[in-house]
N, C-alpha and C positions, 0 to 999 in steps of 0.2 A: 278652354274655349273662350273666345273673345266675343263680347256682346257689344253691339253698336248702339249708342244712345242717339235717339232721334231728336232732331232739333224741334223746339217748341216755340211758336211765335204767338205773342199776345196780340189779340185783335179786339179793338174797341168798336162796337157797333152802336150807331145812333139812328134815330128816325127823324127825317126832315121832310115835311110835306108828304109826298107820295113815294118817297124813296128811302131805302136803307143805305146808310153810309158806313164804310169800314175804313179804319185807320190801323196800320200796323206800326206801332211806335219803334219797334226794334229794327225796322227796315226803312231807312230814310226814303221818302218819296213814295212809299207803298200806301196808296189810297185807292179806293174803288167804290162803286155804288151799284145798286140794282133795285128793281121794284119788289122782288120777293127774297126772302131769306135763303131759300134753297139755291137760287141763282147767285146770290151774294157769296155763298160758301165757295162755289167754284171760282168766281171772280177773284176772291181773296187768294185762293191757292195759285191762280194764274199770275196775279201781280207779284206774289212772293217769289214764285219760280223765276219770273222775268227779272225782278230787281236783285235777286241773289245769284244770277247767272246759272240757274239750273236748266237742265234739258226740258223741253216742252212736255215730255211724258213723266216728269218727276213731280207730279202734283200730290202724290200720296207718300212721299218719303219724309214728311214732317208733320207735326201735330199742331193744332190750333188751340190756344187757350182763349176762348171767346168770352167777352164781357159785354153784356147788353146794358146800355145807358138809355133807358126809356122812362125817365121821370120817376114818379112815385112807384111805379110798377117794378122798377129794377130790383129792389130787395126781394119782392115776392118771386120774381122770375129766378133770381139767383138761388133762393132757398129751394124752390121746386126742382131746379136742375141738380143741386147738390143732393137732395133727397133721392132723386131718381138714380143718380150715380151710386149712392150708397146702397140702394135697393138692388141694383145690378151686381154690385160686388157681393152682397149677401146671397143673392140667387146663385152666383157662380160658386161661392163657398159651399152653399147647401148642396148643389149638384155634385161637386167634388167629393164632399163627405158621404153622400149617398152612394156614389160609385165605389168609393173605398170600402164602405160598409158591406155593400153587396158582394164585392170581390173577396172579402175576408170571411163572410159568413159561410158555414158549411153548405156544400151543394146538396146535402141531404135534407135541408130545410125546404119546405114548400114555398112557392112564390107567394102564396097568400099569407103564410106565416112571416116571411120577410117583410111583406107589405105592412102587416100589422105592427111589427117591431119598429119599422122606420116611419110609420105614419104617412105612407104614400099608397098609391093604387097598385094592385097586383099587375096591371098592364105596364105601369112604369118600371116595376121590377123586371118584368120580362124584357122590356126594351133595354134596360141597363145590362142585364145578363147577356143579351145578344151583342151589344156593343163590346162588352168585355171579351166574349168568346171570339168575336171577329178580330179584335186588336191584340188580344192576349195581355192587355194592360188595363189597369184602373187609373185613368187620367194619365199623369206623367210621373207617377211615383214608383216606377219599377215594375218588374214582373209580379204577377199575382202569386201570393204564397200558396203552397199546396194546402188544401183543406181536407179535413177528414171527419 
């Protein structure tokens, strides 16, 4: 199976008076501005698509590596964004581990006992069991082994 690697463009964002300015160093001439960061995100994608000859609807086929340059706050913003990304990865890993554990534990165990074993609520165990029963799989690691 072939996997396609998505293009990643570095974007430098600065604040000047009442506007956010974006520069894409990897794409010559790719500069834009907006009054809000959410508007700027779309503008950056549009200018990259335009400057790289992509179709108008190809705004989500590449990723952005955004770097904020906002004076003394830049380091704190970068640290907060990195911590948030690490927390999201840890949450994903935790959810995957919980699904695998629920899938591998004997069905004879009660929802409440599984909850106690895993340190989660019995409601969450019920949700995970329902997801597994619906899909027949625990995340993407193959069929659920027979339990007894």
